[in-house]
Backbone bond lengths (Angstrom), bond angles and torsions (degrees), N, CA, C in turn:
res aa  C-N    CA-C-N  psi(-1)  N-CA   C-N-CA  omega(-1)  CA-C   N-CA-C  phi
1 M - - - 1.463 - - 1.484 110.59 -
2 L 1.291 121.15 -47.03 1.411 126.89 178.80 1.496 111.03 -61.22
3 L 1.387 116.08 -35.70 1.453 120.46 -179.95 1.502 108.43 -62.24
4 K 1.317 116.87 -45.41 1.447 121.36 -177.11 1.456 113.62 -61.35
5 V 1.335 115.81 -41.87 1.529 121.26 -179.93 1.406 107.70 -65.16
6 G 1.326 124.39 -42.67 1.503 125.86 178.31 1.479 114.03 -60.74
7 M 1.352 116.42 -40.43 1.446 118.81 -178.71 1.532 109.14 -69.76
8 A 1.344 116.43 -35.77 1.461 119.14 176.58 1.483 114.74 -60.66
9 L 1.300 114.90 -42.69 1.480 120.31 -177.91 1.558 109.54 -70.70
10 M 1.319 118.48 -34.72 1.506 119.99 174.22 1.476 109.44 -62.42
11 A 1.304 120.67 -38.04 1.476 120.16 -175.32 1.485 106.30 -68.86
12 V 1.341 117.14 -42.87 1.454 117.78 -179.83 1.477 112.56 -58.13
13 A 1.285 115.58 -43.64 1.459 122.74 -176.86 1.556 109.72 -62.59
14 L 1.308 116.28 -41.13 1.466 118.82 -179.66 1.491 109.99 -65.39
15 A 1.329 118.63 -40.86 1.454 123.05 178.73 1.495 111.73 -60.32
16 F 1.296 112.54 -42.23 1.527 115.34 -176.32 1.490 111.46 -70.85
17 A 1.358 115.07 -28.71 1.468 117.06 177.77 1.507 111.44 -74.35
18 A 1.379 119.14 -30.96 1.475 118.71 177.61 1.439 109.73 -69.13
19 I 1.353 118.99 -45.17 1.486 122.09 179.60 1.530 110.32 -56.07
20 S 1.233 117.31 -44.65 1.553 121.14 -179.11 1.486 110.04 -63.10
21 A 1.343 121.35 -38.52 1.424 122.53 -177.82 1.481 111.14 -69.76
22 G 1.355 119.63 -36.13 1.488 120.86 177.88 1.521 110.39 -66.38
23 I 1.215 111.48 -44.98 1.497 113.78 179.71 1.540 110.99 -58.33
24 A 1.268 119.46 -37.79 1.468 123.05 -179.42 1.490 111.49 -68.18
25 I 1.342 115.61 -36.55 1.502 117.88 -179.77 1.442 111.14 -70.71
26 G 1.383 116.82 -37.93 1.454 118.85 -179.88 1.494 110.04 -66.35
27 L 1.123 114.84 -36.95 1.466 115.75 179.39 1.499 112.72 -67.85
28 R 1.313 121.45 -31.21 1.468 124.71 -177.49 1.509 110.83 -74.91
29 D 1.396 119.16 -22.07 1.475 117.98 179.96 1.491 111.80 -69.67
30 E 1.296 119.81 -24.15 1.416 120.45 177.31 1.505 107.98 -78.85
31 P 1.320 113.71 143.83 1.552 118.93 -179.30 1.530 109.08 -64.39
32 E 1.372 109.98 135.17 1.477 114.83 -178.83 1.498 108.89 -80.92
33 P 1.371 115.49 132.59 1.502 116.57 -179.02 1.506 110.57 -63.59
34 A 1.303 111.35 146.41 1.472 118.36 179.06 1.522 112.27 -67.81
35 I 1.265 112.42 133.51 1.490 119.07 -177.80 1.504 110.04 -84.97
36 A 1.314 113.88 113.24 1.460 116.12 179.49 1.468 113.21 -62.90
37 A 1.266 111.68 138.44 1.543 117.12 -178.82 1.478 108.94 -68.39
38 K 1.331 112.90 128.84 1.443 118.81 178.02 1.571 108.33 -65.30
39 P 1.295 111.69 132.63 1.501 113.86 178.01 1.538 108.14 -63.26
40 A 1.377 111.58 144.12 1.456 118.25 -178.41 1.523 110.75 -62.11
41 S 1.282 112.51 139.67 1.523 115.32 -179.04 1.460 110.09 -60.82
42 R 1.397 108.92 133.09 1.487 115.96 -176.77 1.558 108.61 -68.24
43 S 1.315 113.33 132.63 1.455 118.54 -179.81 1.514 111.91 -65.99
44 T 1.292 116.21 136.63 1.484 117.24 179.21 1.465 112.89 -84.01
45 V 1.308 119.34 -4.62 1.474 125.11 179.29 1.537 108.83 -86.18
46 E 1.280 118.27 115.27 1.463 121.71 179.20 1.512 110.09 -77.46
47 P 1.294 114.97 144.81 1.460 118.92 -179.23 1.555 112.56 -66.59
48 L 1.341 116.29 145.09 1.433 119.84 -175.62 1.521 111.58 -73.28
49 V 1.379 116.08 118.58 1.414 118.60 -177.02 1.549 106.47 -122.41
50 R 1.314 117.24 126.26 1.485 122.43 179.79 1.539 105.47 -77.77
51 S 1.291 112.16 127.43 1.445 116.15 175.39 1.523 108.26 -132.67
52 Y 1.273 116.01 140.65 1.466 123.54 -176.61 1.522 108.50 -110.90
53 P 1.286 113.90 124.20 1.460 114.18 -179.42 1.519 112.75 -70.35
54 S 1.301 112.90 146.30 1.487 117.16 -178.52 1.536 108.32 -74.18
55 E 1.299 117.16 170.25 1.452 124.55 -177.37 1.511 110.29 -59.44
56 E 1.296 115.27 -39.86 1.503 118.18 -179.81 1.475 109.65 -66.01
57 D 1.439 116.97 -44.02 1.439 118.25 177.96 1.545 111.89 -56.20
58 R 1.343 112.49 -42.15 1.574 116.52 -175.15 1.512 106.08 -64.94
59 V 1.292 119.45 -42.03 1.494 121.80 -177.94 1.558 107.10 -63.18
60 E 1.345 115.93 -48.75 1.455 114.71 -177.86 1.515 112.41 -61.96
61 E 1.311 113.42 -39.37 1.453 120.12 -179.40 1.539 110.46 -63.27
62 A 1.345 114.97 -42.13 1.423 119.18 -179.42 1.514 110.98 -67.40
63 E 1.368 117.39 -35.39 1.435 121.67 -177.43 1.582 107.36 -71.67
64 A 1.416 114.73 -33.08 1.404 121.03 -178.58 1.519 112.13 -70.32
65 Q 1.393 117.23 -28.58 1.433 120.55 -178.08 1.559 108.50 -74.53
66 P 1.274 116.20 142.80 1.478 118.64 174.40 1.540 111.71 -67.31
67 A 1.285 116.20 144.01 1.494 116.91 179.64 1.532 109.74 -64.60
68 P 1.340 114.57 131.93 1.480 116.47 178.56 1.490 111.12 -60.01
69 R 1.302 113.39 143.01 1.513 118.51 175.29 1.496 108.65 -74.42
70 P 1.350 116.87 134.33 1.407 118.46 175.62 1.537 113.36 -62.72
71 E 1.274 118.25 134.48 1.476 120.27 178.00 1.451 109.13 -68.20
72 P 1.311 113.47 135.08 1.549 116.28 179.92 1.541 109.46 -61.61
73 R 1.294 111.24 137.69 1.481 118.00 177.98 1.472 110.13 -75.67
74 P 1.278 115.35 139.46 1.509 114.97 176.38 1.490 110.19 -65.56
75 K 1.354 113.88 138.07 1.450 118.52 176.57 1.507 111.35 -62.73
76 P 1.309 115.75 131.81 1.524 117.39 179.28 1.560 108.84 -64.58
77 E 1.245 114.67 138.86 1.495 121.73 175.20 1.487 109.01 -62.73
78 P 1.313 115.28 137.57 1.439 118.08 178.45 1.502 109.23 -60.44
79 P 1.311 117.92 142.00 1.542 117.82 -179.17 1.527 110.84 -63.27
80 A 1.217 111.96 141.26 1.492 117.26 177.75 1.454 110.14 -58.30
81 E 1.342 113.26 140.46 1.440 119.38 -179.91 1.498 110.50 -57.54
82 R 1.239 118.30 124.50 1.445 120.35 -176.82 1.506 110.83 -76.81
83 Q 1.329 113.66 122.60 1.439 119.16 -177.76 1.496 109.15 -78.44
84 P 1.336 118.40 136.86 1.453 119.32 179.63 1.500 110.47 -62.63
85 E 1.275 114.75 137.35 1.489 119.66 -178.87 1.481 108.34 -67.89
86 P 1.358 115.94 132.90 1.475 117.05 -179.08 1.446 110.94 -62.29
87 K 1.377 112.97 138.98 1.453 115.64 -179.95 1.510 109.90 -69.12
88 A 1.314 111.73 143.06 1.505 117.75 178.46 1.529 107.98 -60.20
89 Q 1.266 113.86 123.64 1.490 118.86 175.80 1.505 110.41 -76.77
90 P 1.328 115.94 132.96 1.453 115.49 177.66 1.542 111.90 -64.59
91 E 1.297 111.66 143.70 1.502 116.07 -178.13 1.491 107.62 -63.19
92 P 1.375 117.39 133.75 1.418 121.83 178.83 1.513 110.63 -58.70
93 K 1.311 114.80 134.68 1.440 118.73 177.61 1.509 110.08 -73.12
94 P 1.308 116.24 137.96 1.479 116.10 178.19 1.420 112.20 -61.26
95 Q 1.315 117.92 131.32 1.449 124.89 -177.81 1.572 105.58 -84.68
96 P 1.297 111.39 138.84 1.451 116.33 175.48 1.525 112.84 -62.87
97 E 1.288 115.60 136.61 1.479 117.76 179.61 1.546 107.75 -63.81
98 P 1.356 114.12 140.94 1.461 115.32 176.66 1.526 110.75 -63.69
99 K 1.309 112.64 145.09 1.474 116.19 -178.24 1.571 108.03 -70.11
100 P 1.286 115.91 137.38 1.438 118.11 177.24 1.509 110.04 -66.04
101 E 1.323 115.96 149.06 1.482 116.69 173.60 1.460 115.25 -48.34
102 R 1.318 119.18 129.12 1.420 119.81 -179.27 1.479 113.96 -58.87
103 E 1.347 115.36 131.58 1.524 118.49 -178.78 1.517 109.69 -105.96
104 T 1.271 118.25 -22.80 1.506 121.79 177.47 1.462 109.64 -132.22
105 L 1.340 118.41 159.84 1.442 126.22 172.61 1.500 111.92 -69.88
106 P 1.360 117.90 148.59 1.468 120.03 -178.34 1.529 111.83 -66.89
107 V 1.348 113.75 -179.97 1.431 127.70 -178.25 1.556 108.13 68.24
108 A 1.321 114.11 82.03 1.496 119.89 175.91 1.421 110.27 -74.26
109 E 1.352 116.33 160.25 1.436 123.26 178.11 1.535 112.04 -83.08
110 D 1.286 117.86 136.27 1.443 121.86 172.56 1.528 107.30 -132.93
111 D 1.309 114.11 173.55 1.473 119.43 175.75 1.470 111.83 -80.57
112 W 1.362 111.74 67.82 1.471 118.39 -177.18 1.636 107.31 -69.46
113 P 1.272 116.53 142.02 1.483 118.19 175.38 1.569 109.57 -69.61
114 A 1.276 116.10 143.39 1.437 119.91 -179.87 1.534 109.56 -67.13
115 P 1.313 120.80 150.41 1.403 124.44 179.84 1.562 114.41 -64.57
116 T 1.257 119.27 140.10 1.458 122.56 178.32 1.517 106.99 -81.15
117 N 1.422 112.64 164.24 1.446 115.77 176.33 1.537 113.73 -60.07
118 Q 1.349 115.64 -34.63 1.441 119.62 178.02 1.500 111.44 -61.98
119 E 1.349 116.66 -41.69 1.454 122.46 -179.88 1.545 109.27 -64.65
120 L 1.312 116.72 -43.39 1.387 120.41 -178.44 1.560 112.73 -64.69
121 Q 1.319 114.13 -35.74 1.441 118.41 178.23 1.520 109.61 -66.33
122 A 1.331 116.87 -35.04 1.476 120.38 -175.83 1.511 108.65 -72.75
123 L 1.323 117.96 -22.03 1.471 118.65 178.00 1.512 112.44 -69.82
124 D 1.289 119.86 -17.10 1.461 122.20 177.42 1.512 114.95 -71.34
125 G 1.322 114.52 -20.58 1.478 118.24 -175.21 1.595 108.18 -107.24
126 P 1.329 116.15 175.93 1.492 118.16 -179.67 1.524 108.61 -71.56
127 R 1.332 114.67 148.59 1.472 122.49 173.98 1.556 106.75 -123.62
128 R 1.267 109.29 120.47 1.539 116.35 -173.72 1.547 107.32 -114.70
129 Y 1.308 115.98 141.59 1.481 121.50 -171.49 1.613 107.81 -128.37
130 E 1.275 111.10 155.71 1.478 121.20 172.81 1.545 108.97 -105.18
131 L 1.267 116.30 138.45 1.513 118.31 -179.93 1.571 110.42 -81.31
132 P 1.362 114.23 124.68 1.492 117.49 176.08 1.531 107.35 -74.51
133 A 1.359 111.97 175.03 1.488 115.71 -173.58 1.527 111.35 -63.70
134 G 1.338 121.44 -31.94 1.468 119.61 -177.57 1.499 116.90 -85.38
135 A 1.252 118.38 1.36 1.516 121.34 -175.34 1.545 106.81 -77.60
136 I 1.357 116.66 140.69 1.419 119.62 178.70 1.561 113.40 -96.55
137 M 1.321 115.37 -18.93 1.481 122.17 177.51 1.482 110.16 -166.06
138 G 1.330 114.01 174.62 1.481 121.33 176.17 1.530 111.18 -120.10
139 L 1.306 113.78 147.69 1.496 122.31 -176.82 1.553 109.62 -111.46
140 T 1.299 117.38 128.72 1.437 122.77 179.32 1.480 111.59 -122.41
141 I 1.339 122.44 123.90 1.440 124.79 173.20 1.513 107.87 -130.56
142 E 1.321 117.37 95.01 1.487 118.30 -173.95 1.477 112.34 -61.87
143 A 1.367 119.58 -31.97 1.461 122.56 -177.26 1.505 115.18 -57.01
144 I 1.302 118.74 -28.81 1.436 125.28 177.89 1.540 113.89 -116.05
145 G 1.328 114.27 14.54 1.481 117.49 173.01 1.536 115.54 76.67
146 L 1.327 118.26 25.43 1.515 119.32 -177.52 1.550 106.42 -105.53
147 Y 1.386 114.61 131.67 1.473 120.32 176.43 1.517 112.17 -135.82
148 N 1.321 110.68 118.43 1.458 119.21 173.93 1.539 113.48 63.58
149 V 1.334 116.01 41.05 1.539 120.73 177.84 1.484 110.00 -64.42
150 P 1.382 120.03 128.56 1.481 120.57 -179.80 1.521 110.76 -60.52
151 V 1.354 114.76 135.24 1.435 122.60 175.24 1.514 106.82 -113.62
152 M 1.334 116.65 117.59 1.440 125.16 -176.70 1.577 109.97 -101.86
153 N 1.365 113.41 131.02 1.499 116.37 -177.53 1.512 110.89 -85.04
154 D 1.362 115.60 59.39 1.532 120.08 -177.40 1.506 103.22 -160.12
155 D 1.338 114.08 161.14 1.476 119.88 -178.67 1.531 110.50 -120.97
156 T 1.363 115.91 25.12 1.443 118.06 179.03 1.524 111.31 -87.47
157 K 1.319 116.67 167.64 1.457 120.12 179.57 1.503 113.54 -64.34
158 S 1.351 115.37 -38.92 1.434 120.06 177.60 1.522 113.24 -62.26
159 A 1.307 115.87 -41.49 1.407 119.14 177.01 1.508 111.59 -68.71
160 L 1.285 118.56 -37.21 1.504 122.88 179.40 1.561 110.74 -64.89
161 S 1.383 115.10 -28.94 1.489 117.35 -178.86 1.564 110.26 -73.84
162 Q 1.297 121.35 -7.86 1.433 123.04 -177.71 1.503 114.69 -99.18
163 G 1.309 115.11 -2.16 1.478 117.98 175.36 1.538 105.61 155.14
164 V 1.335 119.40 -115.87 1.470 123.13 176.97 1.498 108.78 -118.62
165 I 1.317 117.28 160.80 1.491 119.75 -178.41 1.571 108.37 -112.34
166 H 1.346 114.22 147.93 1.430 122.70 166.68 1.449 109.89 -99.91
167 E 1.343 117.08 123.18 1.468 120.10 176.92 1.529 108.33 -64.44
168 P 1.341 116.53 117.44 1.504 123.16 -173.18 1.546 110.77 -59.19
169 E 1.349 117.03 -29.25 1.496 118.29 -177.69 1.499 111.34 -74.68
170 T 1.291 120.61 -9.41 1.471 120.49 -170.89 1.588 106.84 -104.54
171 S 1.334 111.69 179.14 1.495 119.36 -174.02 1.527 111.17 -70.96
172 L 1.330 113.42 165.57 1.477 122.72 169.60 1.531 104.51 -118.37
173 P 1.374 116.51 160.82 1.467 117.99 -179.24 1.502 112.67 -57.80
174 W 1.268 118.60 -28.74 1.502 121.87 -177.71 1.522 111.87 -100.56
175 S 1.265 121.09 12.00 1.512 122.44 177.88 1.511 108.37 -61.31
176 N 1.354 117.44 139.04 1.484 125.06 178.28 1.544 107.88 -88.53
177 T 1.316 116.21 70.76 1.417 122.10 176.45 1.530 112.71 -132.09
178 P 1.358 117.70 158.53 1.476 119.06 -178.05 1.564 110.20 -63.42
179 Q 1.307 119.61 -34.21 1.454 122.34 177.18 1.492 108.24 -138.71
180 R 1.325 118.52 159.23 1.428 124.74 -178.43 1.497 112.53 -137.76
181 N 1.363 116.70 152.11 1.404 125.53 172.58 1.433 107.73 -142.58
182 V 1.410 114.70 97.44 1.482 120.71 -178.59 1.552 106.59 -85.49
183 Y 1.294 115.62 110.28 1.523 120.12 -170.84 1.522 110.16 -100.00
184 L 1.332 117.46 116.81 1.416 124.36 -179.17 1.556 111.52 -120.61
185 A 1.346 115.43 136.61 1.479 118.81 -178.19 1.559 109.04 -131.18
186 G 1.336 114.83 141.45 1.436 119.51 178.06 1.519 112.82 -145.91
187 H 1.341 115.72 164.91 1.464 119.04 -176.15 1.530 110.83 -77.50
188 R 1.317 113.39 150.02 1.455 120.56 171.61 1.597 109.97 -82.78
189 L 1.343 113.61 -37.74 1.435 120.57 177.12 1.566 109.06 -110.21
190 G 1.370 115.54 -71.08 1.464 118.64 175.16 1.539 115.87 86.85
191 Y 1.334 117.02 -169.47 1.416 124.89 -176.05 1.522 110.62 -89.33
192 Y 1.336 115.25 142.73 1.394 120.45 171.72 1.568 111.24 -63.13
193 G 1.313 115.29 142.58 1.503 117.65 171.69 1.471 113.25 71.66
194 T 1.338 120.77 10.49 1.466 120.67 178.78 1.551 111.03 -121.36
195 S 1.333 117.77 173.10 1.447 119.83 179.69 1.473 112.14 -74.45
196 S 1.361 118.55 -12.05 1.418 122.66 179.42 1.503 114.15 -80.90
197 R 1.344 116.84 -14.77 1.483 120.10 -171.69 1.542 107.49 -68.24
198 L 1.395 113.73 120.39 1.464 124.71 173.10 1.527 111.90 58.27
199 V 1.386 117.01 25.55 1.492 118.39 -174.97 1.496 111.17 -62.92
200 F 1.382 119.71 -39.09 1.435 122.47 -179.17 1.508 111.12 -115.18
201 Y 1.323 113.16 34.58 1.485 116.71 -177.68 1.506 109.63 -67.25
202 K 1.325 118.49 -32.25 1.496 119.70 -179.75 1.483 112.92 -105.22
203 L 1.322 120.69 21.77 1.473 122.55 179.21 1.465 112.98 -58.36
204 N 1.354 117.48 -34.04 1.434 121.28 179.51 1.551 114.52 -63.89
205 R 1.292 114.83 -11.25 1.521 118.86 -178.07 1.478 113.72 -89.15
206 L 1.334 118.34 -3.78 1.478 118.95 -179.79 1.459 110.23 -70.68
207 D 1.306 113.59 145.47 1.469 119.62 -179.33 1.549 108.46 -121.05
208 K 1.287 118.23 162.15 1.420 125.72 177.98 1.588 109.99 -55.23
209 G 1.305 116.91 128.51 1.503 118.46 -178.66 1.492 113.34 101.09
210 D 1.390 118.47 -17.21 1.476 117.67 179.53 1.516 111.11 -67.10
211 K 1.372 113.91 146.61 1.445 120.45 -172.28 1.568 109.84 -85.87
212 V 1.290 113.32 140.60 1.472 124.31 172.45 1.506 108.70 -126.05
213 V 1.322 119.97 128.32 1.488 123.37 -175.47 1.487 108.52 -127.73
214 L 1.347 115.41 127.79 1.488 121.48 171.50 1.579 106.99 -111.36
215 K 1.373 115.05 130.86 1.469 117.99 -179.04 1.534 107.87 -127.39
216 D 1.390 116.52 126.74 1.431 120.41 -179.66 1.516 111.93 -75.78
217 R 1.314 118.23 178.15 1.425 120.60 -174.14 1.527 111.97 -72.46
218 D 1.334 115.53 -12.67 1.504 119.80 177.50 1.536 108.70 -90.41
219 G 1.330 117.19 -1.37 1.465 119.10 -179.94 1.554 117.64 90.40
220 K 1.313 114.57 4.26 1.499 115.39 -177.60 1.530 104.57 -84.34
221 A 1.361 115.65 133.36 1.428 125.28 -176.28 1.546 112.48 -97.99
222 Y 1.327 116.33 141.53 1.452 121.48 174.65 1.494 105.07 -124.06
223 R 1.347 119.15 120.56 1.430 125.56 -170.25 1.493 113.24 -107.47
224 Y 1.346 115.44 140.20 1.466 122.13 -179.19 1.550 108.66 -139.32
225 R 1.340 113.16 163.17 1.458 120.19 175.02 1.597 107.46 -131.68
226 V 1.386 112.46 138.67 1.435 119.81 179.53 1.505 110.75 -58.14
227 S 1.316 118.75 129.77 1.483 125.28 179.79 1.453 115.26 -115.00
228 E 1.346 117.84 -30.42 1.468 120.87 -178.64 1.516 109.77 -158.71
229 T 1.336 114.28 161.58 1.488 124.79 176.38 1.491 109.10 -142.66
230 F 1.318 118.64 135.18 1.456 121.71 178.60 1.523 110.07 -157.63
231 V 1.324 115.71 168.27 1.503 121.19 179.34 1.504 106.53 -116.24
232 T 1.359 114.17 144.59 1.483 121.63 179.76 1.570 108.59 -135.24
233 D 1.333 112.07 172.80 1.442 117.45 173.70 1.520 109.80 -87.99
234 P 1.352 119.47 156.76 1.435 120.59 179.74 1.573 113.44 -56.67
235 T 1.305 115.58 -23.24 1.510 117.99 -177.58 1.537 113.17 -88.15
236 D 1.315 117.32 -0.05 1.490 121.85 -177.66 1.573 108.48 -83.40
237 V 1.331 115.93 68.65 1.463 118.07 -176.85 1.512 111.74 -74.68
238 W 1.299 119.72 -9.39 1.420 122.76 -179.18 1.498 110.37 -58.08
239 V 1.382 118.58 -24.19 1.515 121.63 -176.23 1.576 109.18 -68.12
240 M 1.295 117.54 -10.52 1.475 117.15 179.58 1.568 110.29 -92.52
241 G 1.282 117.83 -3.02 1.448 122.54 177.70 1.496 114.85 -79.03
242 Q 1.323 119.62 162.27 1.400 123.93 174.45 1.509 110.79 -76.99
243 V 1.368 114.53 152.73 1.476 123.98 172.58 1.468 109.59 -112.74
244 R 1.292 116.75 131.02 1.477 123.59 -177.56 1.541 108.74 -54.98
245 G 1.392 114.18 124.97 1.452 118.18 173.13 1.560 112.18 85.52
246 R 1.384 119.60 -1.20 1.476 116.36 -175.72 1.547 107.96 -115.28
247 D 1.338 114.19 141.50 1.479 121.86 172.81 1.530 104.37 -119.34
248 M 1.359 116.57 104.49 1.416 120.51 -168.00 1.530 111.88 -140.85
249 V 1.364 113.51 166.79 1.421 120.41 168.30 1.561 105.60 -119.71
250 T 1.340 111.95 142.57 1.510 118.18 178.08 1.532 108.50 -118.20
251 L 1.350 115.08 129.41 1.497 123.08 177.15 1.519 107.97 -108.35
252 Q 1.332 115.90 136.76 1.430 120.20 -174.92 1.566 108.70 -139.04
253 T 1.349 113.17 140.78 1.508 118.63 171.92 1.585 106.05 -152.13
254 C 1.336 113.05 179.45 1.484 118.65 -175.96 1.584 107.36 -87.73
255 T 1.316 115.74 150.04 1.453 125.02 178.55 1.489 107.10 -158.30
256 P 1.288 120.63 160.09 1.543 127.91 -12.29 1.499 109.67 -79.45
257 Y 1.312 114.70 162.67 1.461 119.25 176.29 1.538 107.68 -84.43
258 P 1.329 120.84 131.58 1.501 126.58 11.98 1.612 110.98 -108.81
259 T 1.355 118.61 9.50 1.435 115.42 -175.46 1.525 113.00 -80.80
260 F 1.308 117.54 -34.19 1.436 125.23 175.47 1.532 112.63 59.32
261 E 1.252 117.94 39.11 1.447 122.26 -176.99 1.581 112.15 -89.71
262 K 1.303 116.53 -5.32 1.427 121.19 -179.11 1.544 108.72 -122.76
263 R 1.385 116.74 177.66 1.449 122.65 174.37 1.514 110.65 -121.63
264 L 1.279 115.12 130.65 1.484 120.76 176.28 1.544 107.43 -91.51
265 I 1.297 117.28 130.39 1.478 122.10 -179.31 1.521 111.09 -122.12
266 V 1.282 116.03 126.23 1.482 123.11 176.29 1.492 108.01 -123.60
267 R 1.359 114.75 122.44 1.444 121.17 179.66 1.531 111.42 -110.44
268 A 1.335 115.36 141.75 1.477 122.43 178.37 1.494 107.54 -134.71
269 D 1.324 117.00 133.68 1.442 125.03 -178.03 1.488 110.92 -96.90
270 R 1.400 113.81 149.96 1.479 121.64 -176.37 1.532 109.49 -66.34
271 V 1.338 116.67 140.02 1.422 121.30 176.94 1.550 112.06 -118.97
């Protein structure tokens, strides 16, 4: 029974399949309508269009924008420490030119007036002097009547007019040296009315053994005795130098009278 029913269903199915195939062939004989091409899909990207905002839009946009913050100003650098202006240096004082090495002995010759009879008579007695402010010591030679003649530590004419001069380059009685030569020079004639007038006029009369005394302003005395006398040329400056082992004073004036072309030298050694 079941076999009969299955065969019947198979027959029905075959008949239905045949009918469906015929319908499909009939339909294919008619021309197929043309399929219209689908329009291309519209691009979603809009074309680039330049647009310029109006003046009002710009104003509104500017007002809408927040005001820009002002950029912080850089802090000014602190001013450089002001250096004190250098003090104006005083102009250097001109230095005195060094004295050239002495070429001749001091006490140059001049046309001194000859001594009067009254002056010569005064030379026979003692001549006493007062020390001016600039004198460094006094000179006493009893044998020729001189007492406390001012000794100036300078070789200028003004110093020479006040008595006798000590050559600054030479020793002093108190110099701390192994030997000394205290060199003193004075006029044979000299200036009228000054302490230099005829101060060494009688220097040629000194003899060996005569006393010579130098006394400083504190009253300390330095004593010497004449040891030698000689004549030199004005260019014999060696007589101002020290002599090994001798502590002496040298006295000098012009000679002979009245030409005065030589120098009279009297030396006295310390006692």
